[in-house]
N, C-alpha and C positions, 0 to 999 in steps of 0.2 A: 504494500500500500504506500503510495507516494502522494502527498498533498503538498500544496505550495502556499506560501504567504508572502505578501509584499510588505514593505516597510510601513509603519504607522504614520502616514503623512496626510490622511484624508480627514479634514475637520468635520465635526458634527456633534451637536449637543454638548458643546464645551469640552470635547475630547478630541484626540487623534485616533484614527482607526486604520486597521489593515484589512485586506481581503484574503480570505482563505478559500482556495479552490482545489479541485481535482482535475486531472487530465484524463480520467478514466470514466467516472460515473458520479451521479449525485448520490447514489447509495454509498459509495466509498467515502464521499465527503461527509455525509450525515453520520456514518459509523465513527469516523475520526472525531467529529465534533461531539458526539454523544459520549465517547470515552473521556473527553476533557470536561464534560459538564457544560458545554456551550448550549444555551437554550435554542430550540428550533426557531423561535421568533427572531433570532439573529441571522437567519437565512433569508437572503433577498435575491430572487430570480435565479442566480447561478453561483452565488458565493455566500460565505458567512462574513459578517462584519465582526471584527475582533478588536476590542479596545486595546490601546497601547499597553496598559498594565498587564495584559494577558499574553503579549507577544512572546516573551521569554518562555512561558509555559508551553505555548504551541510549538515553538521551535524545539524546545527540550523534548517534546513528545514525538518529534520526528518530521515536522513540516520543514520543507526545503525553502530557504530564503531566496527570493527572486525579486526582480524589479517589477514595478507596476505594469510596465509595458510587456514584460514576459508573462504576467498573469493573463492579460488579454490575449496574447498569442497562444498560450496553452489552451484557454477556453475555446478559441476559434478552431484550433487544430483538432481538438477533441469533439467538435460539434456541440459543445455544451453552452456556448454563449447565448444568453437570452437578453435581447435588447429591451430597454425601457419602453413602455407603451406611452403614447401621448396622454398626458394628464395623470400618469401613474406615479407611484412613489419615487423619490429620488434617493439614491444611495449615498 
């Protein structure tokens, strides 16, 4: 199982966030997040939003650190990228 995380540089709700993704399946991603106790509500379209204070925990559990650009490339390459819908929530 390999999942990937980008640096916590995305601002929101007074914090910085990372994106946690899989290049295999959403099932793999959900299983990894569940082991770490990441709530399902943190899943948005094709990734989990991870607050900066959890970044070390996620990397320590085996997530591979990649750039934000690489996260998008991995999602596209796996066919797992889900675009925002007009009027939908913003990540």
